[in-house]
N, C-alpha and C positions, 0 to 999 in steps of 0.2 A: 493635483489638488483634490480631485474626486476620490482618488485612491486613498489619500490621507484621511479624508472624511469617513470613508467606508471602514478604514482601519480603526479609527477612533470609535465608531459605532460597534465594531466587533469587540474591541477591548471592553467597552462598557457592558456589552451583553455578557461577556465572559466573567466580568467582575460580579454582575448581578447573579449569574448562575452559581458562582462560587459562594456568594453569601447565602443563597438559598440552600445549597447542598450542605454547607456548614451548619446552618440553623436546623435543618431537618435531621442531620446526624446527631446533634446535641440532644434534640427531643427524643430521637430513637434510643440514644444511649441511656438517658435518664429514665424514660418511661417504660421502654420495652426490654432493654438489656438489664439495667440495674434495678428496675421496678422500684425507684426511689420512694414514690408515694406510699406504696403498700408496705415497703420495708420500714418506713418511718412510723406508719400506723402500728405495725407489729412491735416496733421498739417502744412506742408510747404506751402500749398496753401492758408491758412488763417491766419497763425500766423508767428511771427518772433522769432528766438531763442535769448535768452539773452546772456550775456558774457560767454564764455567757461570756465572762471575762476570758475564759480559755479559748472560746471560739473567736473572739475579737483579736486576741493575741495571735492566733493562727492566721487570721486574715491580714493583719498588719505585716506579718512576716512574708506575705506574698510579694509585697513591694521590695523587700530586701532580697528575696529569692531571685526575682527577675532583674532587679537592679544589679546584682552581682554578675548575672549572666550577661547583662548589657555591658558592664565594665570589661568583662573578659573578652567579648567579641570586639569591642572597640579597640582594645589593646592589640588584638590580632590583626584587625583590618587596617589600623593606622600605619602598619608597615607599608601598605600600598596605596591607601586612599584616606585622606583626612575625613574623620567622621566624629560628629559630636555625640555626647552621651545620649541626648534625646533622640538623635537619628538612629543610634544603635538600639535604643529601647524600642523604637517603632519597628525596626527590622526584626528584632527578637520576638516581639509579640505577633508580628505577621507570620513568622515561622511557626509559632505555637498554633495559630489559626489553621495553617495548612497541615501541620503535623498530626492533628487529631483526626483527620479524615483520610490519612494515607497509611499504608502498612509500615510498621516499625518507625513511624515518625519521619519518613524520608522527605515529606513535604517541608520540613523545617528548613532544609537547604534552599529550596526555591523561594520560600517566603522571605528569607533574609536577603538573598542576592538581588531581588527585584528592586531593592532600595539603593543598590550601588550604581554610581555614575561613571566611574573610571575603570575599576578593576574588572577584568574578564570574569564572566559569570561562572565558568568552570573553575577558575582559580579561586573565586570567592567561595565556592562550594567546598573545595579542598581545604581552605582555611577554616571553614566551619567544622570540617572533620577533625582538625587538630583540637579544637575546643571540646568537641563531643568525646574524643578519645580520652582526654584528661578526666572528664566526668565519669566515664565508664571505668577507668583505672581505679579511681577513688572508690567507686561503688563496689567493684569486685574485691579490692583489697580489704575493705571493712567487712564485706559480705562473707568472705571465706573464713575470717576469724569468728564471725558471729555464728556461722553454720557449725564450725568446729566446737565452739563453746556450747551450742545447743545440744550437741551430742553428749557432752560431759554432764550437762544439767539434767538431761533426760535419764542418763544412766545412773544418776544419784537416786537410789531407791527411797530415800527419806523424803522426797518431794511428792506431793499429791497432785496428780494431773487430771485434766478434764477427761471425762469418759467418752466425749463425742469424737475423739481422735485416736482411738485405740490402735488403728492400723498403722498410723505414722509413728506412734510411740513404740510399737512392737518392732517396726522396721529399724529404728535407731537403737533400741535396746539390744537387738540381736546382731547388730553390725559387728563383723569380725575385724581384727586389727588392721587388715588391708584397707578397709573402708574408713576406719576410725583414724588411722595415722598416715598411711602412705598416700592415699588420694588427696587429703587436705594439704599435706606437705608438698606434693607435686604441684597442685594448683597455686600454692603460695609462691613457689619457685617461679612458676610461669608468670605470675603477676609482677613479681619483683623484676624479672627479666624484661617483661614488657614495659615496665616503668623506666628501666635503664635505657631501652631502645628509644622510648618516647623523649627522654631528656637529652638524648644524643643523636637527634635526627640528622644533624649536619654530618656527623661521622658515618652514620648508616647510609645516608644519601650518596656520599662519595663512593662507597662500596657498590651500591646498586647501579651507579652510573656506568658500570662496566657492562651491564646487560643491554643488548640492542633494543629490546622492547621499551626499556626505560628512556633511552635516548630519543625514541620516536615521540614520546610524550613529554620531553624535557621542558618545553615552554609552559607546561601546566604543573608538573610534579616538582618543579624546582622550588615551589613555595615551601616544601618541607625542609630545605636547607637554609631558609631565610631567618630562622629563629634560633637564637643561642640557647644553651642549656639554662642560663639564668632567666631568660624570658619565659621559657617553657616551665621552669620551676614556679615562677610567679603565677602562671596560668593554672598550674596544678594546685597551688595554694588557694587561689580564688575558688576553684572547684571544690576543695576541701571545706571551706567555710560555707559554700552554698549547700553542700551535702549535709552539714550540721544543721543548717536552717531547715532543710527538708525533714530531718530526723525530729527536730523540735516541734515542727508543725504536726507531724503524725502523732507524737506523744500527747500534745495538747488536745488533739481531737479525740484520742482514746480516753483522756480524762474527762473531756466534755460529755462524751457519750457514756460515761460512768462504767467503762470496762474495768473490772477488778483484776489486776495483774501486777505482780511485783515490778518495780521500775527497771531492774536489771534484765529480767526476762522480757519485758516489753521492748527495751532497747535492742536486745538480741533478735527478737522477732521482727522488729521494724527493719533492721539492717539486712537480715536474711531475706525478707520480702522484697526490699529494694533490689537486692542482688539478683533474685530470680526474675523479677520483672524487667531487669536491665538486659540479661543475657539470653532469656528465652524468647525466640521470635514470636511476634503476635501479628495476625493479619486481620484486616478489616472484616472480611467476609467469613473467616474461619475462626474468629476469636470465640473462646468458650468460657469467658469470664475469668481470664488469668488474674486480673487484679484482685477480685474477691476470693478466688480459689486459693491463690498463694497466701493471702492474708489468713484465711481460715486454716490452712494447713499448718502454719506456724503458731498463730495465736490460739488455735484450737487445742494445742497441747496443754495450755494453762488456764483457759477460760471456756466456759460453755455459753457465753453471752454472744451468740452468733449475730443477732440483729445489730448490736452495738459495734462489733468488730467490722461488719460489712458497712455500716454507716460511716465509721471512721475512715475506712479505705476509700469509699466512694466520695466522701466529702473532701478528701485530700485532692482527688481528681477534679472535683467541681471548683474548688478555690484556686488550685494551682494551674489548671489547664482550661477549664470551661470559661471562667470569668476573663482571664487574659486573652483567650481566643476571641471572645466577643469584641474586646477592644482592638485586637489585631485585625478583625474584619473591617473595622473602620479605617485603619491605617492602610490596608491593602486597597480599599476603595478609593482612597485619596491619592494613591500613587499615580503619577502622570505617565 
């Protein structure tokens, strides 16, 4: 009984420490890393905000964004453990809370599985991998087409570009056919192949069962053969809709911060930025502002409104990650 009491005290202390670390990280991210207050002052001195309706629309889409992710995870987990949509929503936001303080959002797996009562935690993490993989495939598929399209847009000499990004424009303008055609086609083939493998996990798993090291982990990795191509296609479809919600949010924030850029160019830049942020590793202690740097790299080709571009990029993180993480902190604290 005494051990149980001590264990409960230890858990409460760990929860409190987690809440404190998450809160401090958010403050550090906004004030010291993003310098959001100074950036907004700089923006206010030179630009005017657009209608607040655009900001409200982006905020409303946050519910749709994480609601779709909750539906996706619920469909995956229900294969092993009954889970309500509200339970899935709590688990997903708990994952968001832990993901923002861990490298490459690996805390998302732990945040979700602590809500599971039946399914083995390792299996639960592997199920989460299936959902994450679908989102990455969608991001890479659209991102590669956007990057390719940006090459042709930049190479069109009739377009006037921003002068604050001469180095990136020159890099694309002087790209030889190998980089312009072969590399994009190669990556597209790889993404298509990866998508086929994803949709045919049952077939692929049967092949990999021949390897000894797979058999040693069979009780865990067998989750990959549990889903039919039809079920995985539905997960891929939900990921696609969620991706479009992300895209719409980003565009609404660009309009709100009055960034002057053609809609087609804006969409290409958003998609390319998502792709880079998805595939380039980022680490908590080594991060050098990938979010803002990638946004400036692409949007800077068409606009010199640096404060507005950065405000849109950071605001997307605030409404899609920070606010849900604050709610996720409460859900983690309530876990028994």
